[in-house]
C-alpha positions as CSV (number, residue, x, y, z in Angstrom):
1,M,-19.0,-17.4,-10.5
2,L,-19.2,-13.8,-11.4
3,G,-19.1,-12.9,-7.7
4,L,-15.8,-14.8,-7.4
5,F,-14.5,-12.9,-10.4
6,R,-15.4,-9.5,-8.9
7,Y,-13.8,-10.5,-5.6
8,T,-10.6,-11.5,-7.3
9,L,-10.4,-8.3,-9.2
10,A,-10.9,-6.3,-6.0
11,L,-8.0,-8.2,-4.4
12,M,-5.9,-7.4,-7.4
13,V,-6.5,-3.7,-6.8
14,V,-5.7,-4.1,-3.1
15,F,-2.4,-5.9,-3.8
16,S,-1.3,-3.4,-6.4
17,H,-1.6,-0.7,-3.7
18,L,-0.3,-2.6,-0.7
19,W,2.4,-4.6,-2.4
20,P,3.3,-2.8,-5.6
21,E,6.6,-4.7,-5.9
22,F,4.5,-7.8,-6.8
23,L,2.8,-7.7,-10.1
24,W,2.4,-3.9,-9.9
25,W,0.4,-3.9,-13.2
26,Q,-2.4,-6.0,-11.8
27,G,-4.4,-3.1,-10.4
28,T,-4.7,-1.3,-13.7
29,Y,-5.8,-4.5,-15.4
30,A,-8.4,-5.2,-12.7
31,V,-10.0,-1.8,-13.0
32,T,-10.4,-2.2,-16.7
33,C,-12.0,-5.6,-16.2
34,F,-14.4,-4.0,-13.7
35,Y,-15.4,-1.6,-16.5
36,V,-16.1,-4.6,-18.7
37,I,-18.3,-6.2,-16.1
38,S,-20.2,-2.9,-15.5
39,G,-20.7,-2.5,-19.2
40,Y,-22.3,-5.9,-19.4
41,L,-24.4,-5.5,-16.2
42,M,-25.7,-2.1,-17.2
43,S,-26.6,-3.3,-20.6
44,K,-28.4,-6.3,-19.1
45,I,-30.5,-4.3,-16.6
46,L,-31.3,-1.5,-19.1
47,N,-32.6,-4.0,-21.5
48,E,-34.3,-6.4,-19.1
49,V,-35.2,-4.5,-15.9
50,Y,-35.6,-0.8,-16.5
51,V,-38.4,-0.7,-19.0
52,G,-41.9,0.6,-18.7
53,K,-43.2,3.7,-16.8
54,S,-40.7,6.1,-15.2
55,W,-37.8,3.7,-15.8
56,L,-35.2,6.4,-16.2
57,L,-35.8,8.0,-12.9
58,R,-35.8,4.7,-11.1
59,Y,-32.6,3.6,-12.9
60,G,-30.9,6.8,-11.8
61,I,-32.0,6.5,-8.2
62,N,-30.9,2.9,-8.1
63,R,-27.5,3.6,-9.5
64,C,-27.0,6.3,-6.9
65,L,-28.0,3.9,-4.1
66,R,-25.5,1.4,-5.5
67,I,-22.6,3.8,-5.4
68,F,-23.1,6.4,-2.7
69,P,-24.1,4.8,0.6
70,A,-21.0,2.6,1.0
71,Y,-18.8,5.3,-0.6
72,L,-20.0,8.1,1.8
73,V,-19.6,5.8,4.8
74,T,-16.0,5.0,3.6
75,L,-15.3,8.7,3.1
76,L,-16.5,9.5,6.7
77,L,-14.4,6.6,8.1
78,T,-11.3,7.7,6.2
79,L,-11.6,11.3,7.3
80,S,-12.0,10.1,10.9
81,A,-8.9,7.9,10.6
82,I,-6.9,10.8,9.1
83,A,-8.0,13.0,12.0
84,V,-7.1,10.4,14.7
85,Y,-3.8,9.3,13.1
86,P,-2.5,12.3,11.1
87,E,1.1,11.3,11.9
88,V,1.0,8.3,9.6
89,A,0.9,10.6,6.6
90,N,4.7,10.9,7.0
91,I,5.3,7.2,6.7
92,Q,7.1,6.1,3.6
93,F,4.8,3.3,2.5
94,N,7.1,2.1,-0.3
95,A,9.8,3.6,-2.5
96,Y,7.2,5.6,-4.5
97,T,4.4,6.5,-2.0
98,T,4.0,8.1,1.4
99,L,0.7,7.7,3.2
100,G,0.2,11.4,2.7
101,D,-0.4,10.7,-0.9
102,V,-3.7,8.9,0.0
103,M,-4.7,11.0,3.0
104,S,-6.0,14.1,1.3
105,V,-8.6,16.1,3.2
106,P,-10.9,18.2,1.1
107,T,-10.4,22.0,1.2
108,G,-12.8,24.7,0.2
109,F,-16.4,24.4,-1.1
110,W,-15.5,22.7,-4.4
111,G,-13.1,20.2,-2.8
112,W,-15.9,19.1,-0.5
113,A,-18.4,19.1,-3.3
114,E,-16.2,16.9,-5.4
115,N,-15.6,14.4,-2.7
116,L,-19.3,14.2,-1.7
117,S,-20.7,14.1,-5.2
118,L,-17.8,12.4,-7.1
119,L,-18.4,14.9,-9.9
120,Y,-15.5,16.7,-11.7
121,V,-15.9,20.1,-9.9
122,G,-12.8,20.5,-7.8
123,D,-9.1,20.0,-8.1
124,G,-9.3,16.2,-8.6
125,K,-8.1,15.2,-5.1
126,L,-10.3,12.6,-3.6
127,T,-9.9,11.4,0.0
128,V,-10.9,7.9,-1.1
129,S,-8.3,8.1,-3.8
130,Q,-9.3,5.0,-5.7
131,S,-12.8,6.4,-6.2
132,W,-11.6,8.2,-9.3
133,S,-12.8,5.1,-11.1
134,L,-16.3,5.5,-9.6
135,R,-16.5,8.9,-11.3
136,V,-15.8,7.2,-14.6
137,E,-18.5,4.6,-13.8
138,I,-21.1,7.3,-13.0
139,V,-20.5,9.0,-16.4
140,F,-21.1,5.7,-18.2
141,Y,-24.2,4.9,-16.1
142,F,-25.7,7.9,-17.8
143,V,-24.1,7.6,-21.3
144,M,-25.1,3.9,-21.6
145,V,-28.8,4.8,-21.4
146,F,-28.5,6.1,-25.0
147,L,-26.2,3.4,-26.3
148,V,-27.1,-0.1,-25.3
149,R,-30.6,-0.8,-26.5
150,N,-29.8,-1.2,-30.1
151,P,-27.2,-3.8,-31.2
152,L,-26.0,-1.7,-34.2
153,L,-25.5,1.2,-31.8
154,V,-23.4,-1.0,-29.5
155,L,-21.2,-2.0,-32.5
156,A,-20.9,1.6,-33.5
157,W,-19.9,2.6,-30.0
158,F,-17.3,-0.2,-29.9
159,F,-15.9,0.9,-33.3
160,V,-15.6,4.5,-32.2
161,S,-13.9,3.5,-29.0
162,V,-11.3,1.5,-30.9
163,C,-10.8,4.4,-33.2
164,Y,-10.2,6.7,-30.3
165,L,-7.5,4.3,-28.9
166,V,-5.8,4.4,-32.3
167,Y,-5.9,8.2,-32.2
168,L,-4.3,8.1,-28.7
169,E,-1.6,5.9,-30.0
170,A,-1.0,8.1,-33.0
171,S,-0.8,11.2,-30.8
172,S,1.6,9.5,-28.4
173,A,-0.8,10.0,-25.5
174,S,0.3,8.9,-22.0
175,F,-0.9,5.8,-20.3
176,M,-3.1,7.9,-18.0
177,A,-5.0,9.3,-20.9
178,R,-5.9,5.7,-21.9
179,Y,-6.5,4.4,-18.4
180,M,-7.9,7.1,-16.2
181,S,-9.9,9.2,-18.6
182,V,-13.6,8.8,-19.4
183,L,-13.0,8.5,-23.1
184,G,-10.1,6.0,-22.6
185,A,-12.5,3.8,-20.5
186,S,-15.1,3.8,-23.2
187,F,-13.4,0.9,-24.9
188,A,-13.9,-1.4,-21.9
189,F,-17.5,-0.4,-21.3
190,S,-18.3,-0.9,-24.9
191,I,-16.8,-4.4,-24.8
192,G,-19.0,-5.2,-21.8
193,A,-22.1,-4.0,-23.8
194,L,-20.9,-6.2,-26.7
195,V,-20.7,-9.2,-24.4
196,H,-24.4,-8.7,-23.5
197,Q,-25.3,-8.6,-27.1
198,L,-23.3,-11.8,-27.8
199,T,-25.1,-13.7,-25.0
200,K,-28.2,-13.6,-27.3
201,K,-26.2,-15.3,-30.1
202,V,-23.5,-17.4,-28.5
203,Q,-23.4,-20.2,-25.9
204,L,-19.9,-21.3,-24.8
205,S,-19.1,-24.7,-23.4
206,R,-17.4,-25.5,-20.1
207,L,-14.2,-26.0,-22.2
208,H,-14.2,-22.2,-23.0
209,L,-14.8,-21.4,-19.3
210,F,-11.8,-23.6,-18.3
211,L,-9.7,-22.1,-21.1
212,A,-10.5,-18.5,-20.2
213,S,-9.9,-19.2,-16.5
214,V,-6.4,-20.5,-17.3
215,L,-5.5,-17.9,-19.9
216,L,-6.4,-14.8,-17.8
217,P,-4.1,-15.5,-14.8
218,L,-1.4,-16.8,-17.2
219,Y,-1.5,-13.6,-19.2
220,L,-1.4,-11.5,-16.0
221,W,1.7,-13.3,-14.8
222,Q,3.5,-13.3,-18.2
223,A,2.5,-9.7,-19.2
224,P,6.1,-8.3,-18.7
225,S,7.6,-11.0,-21.1
226,L,4.8,-10.6,-23.6
227,W,5.0,-6.8,-23.8
228,G,8.6,-6.2,-22.9
229,F,8.2,-4.1,-19.8
230,P,10.2,-4.5,-16.6
231,P,8.7,-6.6,-13.8
232,E,10.2,-4.2,-11.2
233,H,8.0,-1.3,-10.2
234,L,9.7,1.9,-11.4
235,G,7.3,4.4,-9.9
236,W,5.1,6.5,-12.1
237,Q,7.5,6.3,-15.0
238,A,6.6,2.6,-15.4
239,F,3.2,3.7,-16.7
240,F,4.4,5.7,-19.7
241,G,5.8,3.2,-22.1
242,A,4.7,0.6,-24.6
243,E,4.1,-1.8,-21.7
244,S,0.7,-0.2,-21.1
245,Y,-0.8,-1.9,-24.2
246,G,-0.8,-5.2,-22.4
247,L,-3.9,-3.7,-20.7
248,Y,-6.0,-4.4,-23.8
249,G,-5.1,-8.0,-24.1
250,F,-6.2,-8.5,-20.5
251,T,-9.4,-6.6,-21.2
252,F,-10.3,-9.0,-24.1
253,L,-9.4,-12.0,-22.1
254,G,-11.6,-10.7,-19.2
255,A,-14.4,-10.2,-21.6
256,Y,-13.9,-13.8,-22.9
257,L,-14.1,-15.1,-19.4
258,L,-17.2,-13.1,-18.7
259,L,-18.9,-14.3,-21.8
260,A,-18.0,-17.9,-20.9
261,M,-19.4,-17.4,-17.4
262,V,-22.8,-16.0,-18.4
263,T,-23.4,-18.3,-21.4
264,C,-22.0,-21.6,-20.2
265,D,-24.9,-24.1,-19.8
266,K,-23.5,-25.7,-16.6
267,P,-21.0,-23.3,-15.0
268,P,-19.3,-24.4,-11.7
269,S,-21.5,-23.5,-8.7
270,F,-19.7,-21.9,-5.7
271,G,-23.1,-21.6,-4.0
272,S,-23.4,-19.1,-1.1
273,L,-19.6,-18.7,-1.0
274,G,-19.4,-17.2,-4.4
275,I,-22.3,-14.8,-3.6
276,A,-20.7,-13.8,-0.3
277,L,-17.3,-13.1,-1.9
278,G,-19.0,-11.1,-4.7
279,N,-20.8,-9.0,-2.0
280,L,-17.5,-8.1,-0.5
281,A,-15.9,-6.9,-3.8
282,Y,-17.1,-3.3,-3.6
283,P,-16.4,-2.8,0.1
284,I,-12.9,-4.2,-0.3
285,F,-12.2,-1.9,-3.2
286,L,-13.5,1.1,-1.2
287,T,-12.1,0.5,2.3
288,H,-8.5,-0.8,1.9
289,W,-6.7,2.5,2.3
290,F,-8.8,3.3,5.4
291,V,-7.7,0.0,6.9
292,V,-4.1,0.7,6.1
293,I,-4.3,4.0,7.9
294,L,-5.8,2.3,10.9
295,A,-3.2,-0.6,10.8
296,L,-0.3,1.8,10.8
297,G,-1.9,4.0,13.5
298,F,-2.3,0.9,15.7
299,G,1.4,0.1,15.1
300,V,1.3,-2.9,12.8
301,P,4.9,-3.2,11.6
302,L,5.2,-2.1,7.9
303,Q,8.8,-3.4,7.8
304,N,7.6,-7.0,8.3
305,K,5.8,-7.3,5.0
306,L,4.2,-10.7,5.7
307,V,2.8,-9.6,9.0
308,F,1.6,-6.3,7.5
309,I,-0.1,-8.0,4.5
310,I,-1.8,-10.7,6.6
311,S,-3.0,-8.2,9.3
312,T,-4.2,-5.7,6.7
313,L,-6.0,-8.2,4.6
314,G,-7.7,-9.5,7.7
315,G,-8.8,-6.0,8.7
316,I,-10.0,-5.2,5.2
317,H,-12.2,-8.3,5.1
318,L,-13.7,-7.6,8.6
319,V,-14.4,-4.0,7.7
320,S,-15.9,-5.1,4.3
321,I,-18.2,-7.6,6.0
322,A,-19.4,-4.9,8.4
323,M,-19.9,-2.5,5.5
324,F,-22.0,-5.1,3.6
325,Y,-24.2,-6.1,6.4
326,L,-24.6,-2.7,8.0
327,V,-24.8,-0.5,4.9
328,E,-25.2,-2.3,1.6
329,R,-27.6,-5.1,2.5
330,P,-30.1,-2.8,4.2
331,V,-30.1,-0.4,1.2
332,N,-30.4,-3.3,-1.2
333,E,-33.3,-5.0,0.6
334,R,-35.3,-1.9,1.7
335,L,-34.8,0.4,-1.2
336,R,-33.1,-0.9,-4.3
337,R,-35.1,-4.2,-4.5
338,Q,-38.3,-2.3,-4.2
339,I,-37.4,0.1,-7.0
340,R,-36.5,-2.8,-9.3
341,T,-39.8,-4.5,-8.5
342,Q,-41.8,-1.4,-9.2
343,T,-39.9,-0.9,-12.5
344,A,-40.7,-4.5,-13.6
345,N,-44.4,-3.9,-12.8
């Protein structure tokens, strides 16, 4: 079921970019829930898998192999699409964005270094624009090594993260400071680590799983009414008001759903379908702007929203399936699995 959850979150990111007029806030909510899941999974593997001899080196290598192969292939594909169809950069994708906003080509040594490494060394412009969140993930892959093996330390981390959010509120910080910054994301990662600790103490019934599965989409749909922000997308100014605090309610509900999934004694089984959809979540997240550039380059009509959305979603899934079978699965089976096995031994 976790795979289905990750797949749904990836589609939420895609829809927030391709169709921002519809539930424009869903992408920000999804990214924060991805952080919660990462916090949980990193806590789990650091406590259960990466123990014993040379665990830290193996952990670091495996994390790089999780992020970079698919990312670097997407970077290459996106740069190729930009080179073949540079004219689509002038297309007004919606009232707030031209394709040029997501067709940045690295310039200079530091620009290329930043795009290839995902480190904060350049001007911040990434060709795979949504990969800014991967940079946040990479930071916490390292930081969590020191935080998640002691329950009291996890609680302290969560408390400090909440205090930092209170500080941001008191200082009237922008939404971007809470959403896109490393320190702002600490809250979601710490909740994920807390979920892992709770799995040792709590076991939720299927009733909780059902309740969480209903509350999360209901909250997503009703967020404008609950928090008093306009359902219309108003451009970047929409992200700088009190409406942004609805993000934290969704984060807690996402953690509740995650806890119910991983502790329920008899969760619904989606079998191979759930696993397959989960495998597509990361490629979908990575490749959707690349597919948009191709679609517009091929002449898919942007004005016909239904045709554009259906065509683009189909292309995104085809590219993501290819990415998984040609890139991710070989890396997982030939390299990452071996590293995990050696660590366990």
